C-alpha positions in Angstrom: -1.3 11.3 10.1 -3.3 9.8 7.2 -3.5 6.0 6.8 -4.8 4.1 3.7 -5.9 0.6 4.3 -6.5 -1.1 0.6 -7.3 -4.2 -0.5 -7.0 -5.7 -4.1 -8.6 -8.9 -5.2 -6.9 -10.4 -8.5 -6.2 -13.7 -10.2 -3.2 -15.7 -10.8 -2.4 -14.1 -14.4 -2.8 -10.4 -12.9 -0.9 -11.3 -9.7 2.4 -11.5 -11.8 1.6 -8.4 -13.8 0.7 -6.4 -10.5 3.9 -7.8 -8.5 6.2 -6.5 -11.3 4.6 -3.1 -11.3 4.9 -2.6 -7.6 8.3 -2.8 -7.1 9.3 0.4 -9.1 6.2 1.9 -7.3 7.3 1.1 -3.8 10.7 2.6 -4.4 9.8 5.8 -5.9 6.9 6.3 -3.4 9.3 5.9 -0.4 11.2 8.8 -1.6 8.5 11.2 -1.6 8.0 14.0 0.7 5.4 12.9 3.6 5.7 9.3 3.0 6.0 7.6 6.4 5.5 4.2 5.2 4.4 2.4 2.1 3.8 -1.2 1.3 2.0 -4.0 -0.6 1.5 -7.3 1.0 0.1 -10.6 0.0 -2.1 -12.8 2.4 -0.2 -15.8 3.5 -3.2 -18.4 2.5 -4.3 -16.6 -0.7 -2.2 -15.1 -2.9 -5.0 -13.6 -4.6 -5.6 -11.0 -2.1 -3.0 -8.0 -1.9 -3.1 -5.6 0.8 -2.0 -2.0 0.5 -1.0 0.0 3.4 0.1 3.7 3.4 1.1 6.2 5.9 1.2 10.0 5.2 2.4 12.9 7.2 -0.6 14.7 5.8 -3.5 14.7 3.2 -1.5 17.0 0.9 1.1 14.5 0.7 -1.3 11.7 -0.3 -2.8 14.0 -2.8 0.5 14.9 -4.3 1.5 11.2 -4.7 -1.6 10.5 -6.6 -0.5 12.8 -9.1 2.8 11.4 -9.7 4.5 9.8 -12.8 5.1 6.6 -10.9 1.1 6.3 -10.2 0.5 6.8 -13.7 2.9 4.1 -14.8 1.9 1.8 -12.3 -2.1 2.2 -13.2 -1.2 1.6 -17.0 0.9 -1.3 -16.2 -1.9 -3.1 -14.1 -4.3 -2.2 -16.8 -2.6 -4.7 -19.2 -4.6 -7.3 -17.3 -8.0 -7.9 -15.9 -8.5 -4.8 -13.6 -8.2 -6.1 -9.8 -11.5 -5.3 -7.7 -9.9 -2.8 -5.1 -11.4 -1.7 -2.0 -9.7 1.3 -0.3 -10.2 3.1 2.9 -8.7 6.5 4.2 -8.1 7.6 7.6 -7.0 10.5 9.7 -5.3 8.9 12.8 -3.1 9.8 15.6 -0.5 6.9 17.0 -1.2 5.5 20.3 1.0 3.0 22.2 0.3 -0.7 22.4 -2.8 -1.1 24.4 -1.2 -3.2 27.1 1.9 -0.9 27.2 4.6 -3.0 25.4 4.7 -5.3 22.6 4.9 -9.2 23.8 8.4 -10.3 24.1 7.8 -13.0 21.7 7.4 -10.4 18.9 10.1 -7.8 19.7 13.0 -9.6 18.0 
């Protein structure tokens, strides 16, 4: 499995541009072959930091994703403002169980 962990640092004006561009991107990406999970989130105490978490079945699926038209559209839309500073890391990983055996009851819902 390929894990992408990225962080965008932006400003209030660009936040709205990015937020509007993300909706279409998330919807289309989640339909892609090899996409296990894909999402953007905002830090609760600092909305200028946007986190991107992606899980892909394999590296080829991620490479194919980066060539899609919805990525091109997303990049062109966020280019309308000041470019966010983005730091991205890519990992090959295997899934492991929760370290203490089970998630705490308080977060199991």
